[in-house]
DOMI-876714 format. One record per residue (C-alpha): x, y, z. Coordinates in steps of 0.5 Angstrom, whole numbers, plus 500, padded with zeros to 3 digits. Layout:
N
@x:X; y:Y; z:Z .
...
//
This chain:
340
@x:404; y:718; z:565 .
@x:396; y:718; z:569 .
@x:392; y:714; z:564 .
@x:387; y:720; z:562 .
@x:378; y:720; z:566 .
@x:374; y:713; z:561 .
@x:368; y:714; z:561 .
@x:363; y:707; z:560 .
@x:359; y:710; z:555 .
@x:363; y:713; z:551 .
@x:367; y:706; z:549 .
@x:364; y:698; z:548 .
@x:366; y:694; z:552 .
@x:372; y:691; z:547 .
@x:375; y:699; z:547 .
@x:374; y:697; z:555 .
@x:378; y:691; z:555 .
@x:384; y:694; z:550 .
@x:385; y:700; z:555 .
@x:385; y:695; z:560 .
@x:390; y:691; z:556 .
@x:395; y:697; z:556 .
@x:396; y:699; z:564 .
@x:396; y:692; z:565 .
@x:403; y:692; z:560 .
@x:405; y:698; z:562 .
@x:404; y:696; z:571 .
@x:408; y:689; z:568 .
@x:413; y:693; z:565 .
@x:415; y:698; z:571 .
@x:415; y:692; z:575 .
@x:421; y:688; z:571 .
@x:425; y:694; z:571 .
@x:425; y:696; z:564 .
@x:421; y:703; z:565 .
@x:425; y:706; z:559 .
@x:424; y:713; z:558 .
@x:423; y:711; z:551 .
@x:418; y:707; z:551 .
@x:414; y:710; z:557 .
@x:413; y:715; z:553 .
@x:411; y:712; z:547 .
@x:405; y:709; z:552 .
@x:404; y:715; z:554 .
@x:404; y:720; z:546 .
@x:400; y:713; z:545 .
@x:394; y:715; z:551 .
@x:394; y:722; z:549 .
@x:395; y:722; z:542 .
@x:389; y:724; z:538 .
@x:389; y:717; z:534 .
@x:386; y:714; z:540 .
@x:381; y:718; z:540 .
@x:379; y:717; z:533 .
@x:380; y:710; z:533 .
@x:375; y:710; z:540 .
@x:370; y:713; z:536 .
@x:371; y:709; z:531 .
@x:370; y:702; z:534 .
@x:364; y:703; z:536 .
@x:362; y:703; z:528 .
@x:366; y:697; z:527 .
@x:361; y:694; z:535 .
@x:354; y:696; z:531 .
@x:357; y:692; z:524 .
@x:357; y:686; z:529 .
@x:351; y:687; z:532 .
@x:348; y:688; z:524 .
@x:351; y:682; z:522 .
@x:350; y:676; z:527 .
@x:353; y:671; z:524 .
@x:360; y:674; z:526 .
@x:367; y:669; z:526 .
@x:366; y:670; z:534 .
@x:360; y:668; z:534 .
@x:361; y:661; z:529 .
@x:366; y:661; z:535 .
@x:361; y:659; z:540 .
@x:357; y:654; z:538 .
@x:358; y:648; z:541 .
@x:363; y:643; z:535 .
@x:358; y:637; z:533 .
@x:359; y:630; z:535 .
@x:362; y:627; z:528 .
@x:359; y:619; z:527 .
@x:362; y:614; z:529 .
@x:362; y:607; z:526 .
@x:359; y:604; z:531 .
@x:353; y:610; z:531 .
@x:352; y:609; z:523 .
@x:352; y:601; z:525 .
@x:347; y:601; z:531 .
@x:342; y:605; z:526 .
@x:343; y:601; z:521 .
@x:341; y:595; z:525 .
@x:334; y:599; z:528 .
@x:332; y:600; z:521 .
@x:332; y:593; z:520 .
@x:329; y:592; z:527 .
@x:323; y:598; z:525 .
@x:324; y:600; z:519 .
@x:318; y:605; z:521 .
@x:315; y:611; z:526 .
@x:311; y:610; z:532 .
@x:307; y:615; z:528 .
@x:306; y:611; z:521 .
@x:306; y:604; z:526 .
@x:300; y:608; z:529 .
@x:297; y:611; z:522 .
@x:298; y:604; z:519 .
@x:293; y:600; z:526 .
@x:288; y:605; z:523 .
@x:287; y:604; z:517 .
@x:286; y:597; z:517 .
@x:281; y:597; z:522 .
@x:277; y:601; z:517 .
@x:278; y:596; z:513 .
@x:277; y:590; z:517 .
@x:270; y:595; z:519 .
@x:268; y:596; z:512 .
@x:269; y:589; z:510 .
@x:265; y:587; z:516 .
@x:259; y:591; z:515 .
@x:253; y:590; z:510 .
@x:252; y:592; z:503 .
@x:243; y:593; z:505 .
@x:240; y:593; z:513 .
@x:242; y:587; z:516 .
@x:235; y:584; z:515 .
@x:229; y:585; z:521 .
@x:227; y:579; z:525 .
@x:221; y:575; z:526 .
@x:218; y:569; z:530 .
@x:212; y:566; z:528 .
@x:206; y:560; z:527 .
@x:204; y:557; z:521 .
@x:200; y:552; z:519 .
@x:201; y:546; z:516 .
@x:196; y:543; z:511 .
@x:198; y:537; z:508 .
@x:192; y:537; z:502 .
@x:194; y:536; z:495 .
@x:195; y:543; z:493 .
@x:196; y:547; z:497 .
@x:202; y:551; z:497 .
@x:208; y:550; z:502 .
@x:210; y:554; z:507 .
@x:216; y:559; z:508 .
@x:222; y:560; z:511 .
@x:226; y:567; z:511 .
@x:233; y:564; z:512 .
@x:239; y:570; z:511 .
@x:247; y:569; z:512 .
@x:250; y:570; z:518 .
@x:243; y:568; z:521 .
@x:240; y:561; z:525 .
@x:234; y:559; z:524 .
@x:229; y:554; z:528 .
@x:223; y:550; z:525 .
@x:220; y:547; z:531 .
@x:214; y:542; z:529 .
@x:207; y:542; z:533 .
@x:200; y:538; z:532 .
@x:193; y:541; z:533 .
@x:194; y:541; z:541 .
@x:201; y:545; z:541 .
@x:205; y:539; z:543 .
@x:212; y:537; z:540 .
@x:212; y:531; z:534 .
@x:218; y:529; z:533 .
@x:222; y:528; z:528 .
@x:224; y:522; z:523 .
@x:229; y:524; z:518 .
@x:229; y:530; z:512 .
@x:232; y:532; z:506 .
@x:235; y:537; z:503 .
@x:234; y:540; z:496 .
@x:241; y:544; z:496 .
@x:246; y:543; z:501 .
@x:253; y:547; z:498 .
@x:249; y:553; z:500 .
@x:245; y:551; z:508 .
@x:247; y:549; z:514 .
@x:243; y:544; z:518 .
@x:244; y:542; z:525 .
@x:239; y:537; z:528 .
@x:241; y:532; z:534 .
@x:236; y:526; z:531 .
@x:231; y:526; z:537 .
@x:228; y:532; z:538 .
@x:222; y:535; z:534 .
@x:227; y:542; z:532 .
@x:231; y:544; z:525 .
@x:236; y:549; z:525 .
@x:238; y:553; z:519 .
@x:242; y:557; z:517 .
@x:244; y:560; z:510 .
@x:251; y:559; z:508 .
@x:250; y:565; z:503 .
@x:248; y:571; z:501 .
@x:242; y:568; z:496 .
@x:240; y:561; z:495 .
@x:233; y:557; z:495 .
@x:232; y:551; z:495 .
@x:227; y:546; z:498 .
@x:227; y:541; z:505 .
@x:222; y:534; z:506 .
@x:221; y:533; z:512 .
@x:219; y:526; z:515 .
@x:214; y:526; z:522 .
@x:214; y:521; z:527 .
@x:208; y:516; z:525 .
@x:206; y:521; z:519 .
@x:206; y:518; z:513 .
@x:207; y:525; z:509 .
@x:212; y:529; z:508 .
@x:212; y:537; z:510 .
@x:215; y:541; z:505 .
@x:219; y:546; z:506 .
@x:221; y:552; z:501 .
@x:227; y:555; z:503 .
@x:230; y:562; z:502 .
@x:234; y:568; z:503 .
@x:236; y:575; z:503 .
@x:229; y:577; z:504 .
@x:228; y:583; z:509 .
@x:225; y:579; z:514 .
@x:229; y:574; z:517 .
@x:224; y:568; z:521 .
@x:228; y:567; z:527 .
@x:224; y:561; z:530 .
@x:218; y:558; z:526 .
@x:213; y:553; z:529 .
@x:209; y:549; z:525 .
@x:203; y:546; z:526 .
@x:201; y:541; z:522 .
@x:195; y:540; z:521 .
@x:193; y:532; z:525 .
@x:195; y:528; z:532 .
@x:202; y:527; z:534 .
@x:205; y:521; z:538 .
@x:205; y:525; z:544 .
@x:197; y:529; z:542 .
@x:193; y:531; z:550 .
@x:186; y:528; z:550 .
@x:181; y:534; z:548 .
@x:178; y:537; z:553 .
@x:171; y:537; z:548 .
@x:168; y:532; z:543 .
@x:172; y:527; z:539 .
@x:177; y:532; z:535 .
@x:181; y:538; z:535 .
@x:178; y:542; z:529 .
@x:183; y:546; z:525 .
@x:186; y:552; z:528 .
@x:186; y:558; z:523 .
@x:190; y:563; z:520 .
@x:186; y:569; z:525 .
@x:187; y:564; z:530 .
@x:195; y:563; z:528 .
@x:196; y:570; z:528 .
@x:193; y:571; z:535 .
@x:198; y:567; z:538 .
@x:204; y:571; z:534 .
@x:202; y:577; z:538 .
@x:197; y:580; z:533 .
@x:191; y:583; z:534 .
@x:185; y:580; z:529 .
@x:184; y:584; z:522 .
@x:178; y:590; z:526 .
@x:177; y:587; z:533 .
@x:176; y:590; z:539 .
@x:181; y:589; z:544 .
@x:178; y:588; z:550 .
@x:181; y:588; z:559 .
@x:182; y:582; z:562 .
@x:182; y:582; z:570 .
@x:189; y:579; z:573 .
@x:193; y:580; z:567 .
@x:192; y:572; z:566 .
@x:192; y:573; z:557 .
@x:189; y:577; z:552 .
@x:182; y:578; z:549 .
@x:179; y:581; z:543 .
@x:172; y:581; z:541 .
@x:173; y:579; z:534 .
@x:165; y:578; z:528 .
@x:162; y:577; z:533 .
@x:166; y:572; z:538 .
@x:171; y:572; z:544 .
@x:178; y:571; z:542 .
@x:181; y:570; z:548 .
@x:189; y:568; z:548 .
@x:193; y:565; z:555 .
@x:197; y:560; z:559 .
@x:190; y:557; z:563 .
@x:186; y:552; z:560 .
@x:180; y:554; z:558 .
@x:174; y:549; z:561 .
@x:169; y:554; z:561 .
@x:164; y:556; z:557 .
@x:165; y:552; z:551 .
@x:171; y:553; z:545 .
@x:170; y:553; z:537 .
@x:177; y:553; z:537 .
@x:184; y:553; z:540 .
@x:190; y:554; z:536 .
@x:196; y:552; z:541 .
@x:204; y:552; z:542 .
@x:209; y:548; z:545 .
@x:211; y:555; z:549 .
@x:204; y:553; z:552 .
@x:200; y:559; z:550 .
@x:193; y:558; z:548 .
@x:188; y:563; z:542 .
@x:181; y:559; z:543 .
@x:175; y:561; z:540 .
@x:168; y:562; z:544 .
@x:161; y:565; z:544 .
@x:163; y:572; z:548 .
@x:162; y:572; z:555 .
@x:164; y:576; z:561 .
@x:166; y:571; z:565 .
@x:171; y:565; z:563 .
@x:173; y:559; z:567 .
@x:180; y:557; z:567 .
@x:185; y:552; z:571 .
@x:191; y:554; z:573 .
@x:196; y:549; z:576 .
@x:190; y:544; z:577 .
@x:186; y:548; z:581 .
@x:179; y:553; z:579 .
@x:179; y:560; z:578 .
@x:174; y:566; z:574 .
@x:177; y:570; z:569 .
@x:173; y:577; z:568 .
@x:171; y:581; z:561 .
@x:170; y:587; z:561 .
@x:168; y:591; z:555 .
@x:163; y:587; z:552 .
//
């Protein structure tokens, strides 16, 4: 008996597989000669019986139920088998935990926190001090307040001693009042001291003996200020061992604070700046006097007061004149002053 025609749209895959297995089973029986009539009738009865139709009709419901519940036995059997960790695997994991107990993410986070900590430690609690370079007059007369040098922890300050002519005045010896809070470097030959404060807030005094000068130079040291002196030119009123011969007269007049400020490039208060030809200096008109700052040696007109620095810069106070004669590398040159 021929099996009824099947419509794939009405059956699920499981139902189709069952029908195919039935057909293969019947073909095997006929090949082996076991096609008994009773067995064939039973198979045909099974094919033609309405129970098969009922079973087929009910099977899609079971398929839908399987679809609605994916956690079925067939789905679980499709999962790959999990590897059971061996004793070697556990030993390797324990060894890696001992060698590198932190993950790469944790190590990176730790390095970032360490960098932030170092940055916080290096940051000063206050604004860094402002560097200043200045010239101070040292007056050895009794009752005069000694000059003050401002220092800061982590900053080196140089003290340069010169005489009235701007020439170096060698240092013979020095004595520091608070060696624990200040550090001084000196090669025992030059006219320069290098001072550094080792604490944030401290104060002391410093006594310097200059060569061939009986009176010591006293200086006050203070740290933790808003400004820090990077370089201080201490001009001692007098002639040192290396003093130049005077250009006019027998002595060099003492420089006024106005000239010392001009030596540092600070214009005199209430002055009018004038134009200098060739850019050979700066000039100001102050109180009816001409203040001329240059690195040249003025030959004419005669100046009344002069202030010099170790780098060769000079400030002259003279009468008002539109023309100045100066020496440049041993040759006389004319400098025109405009704006008078």
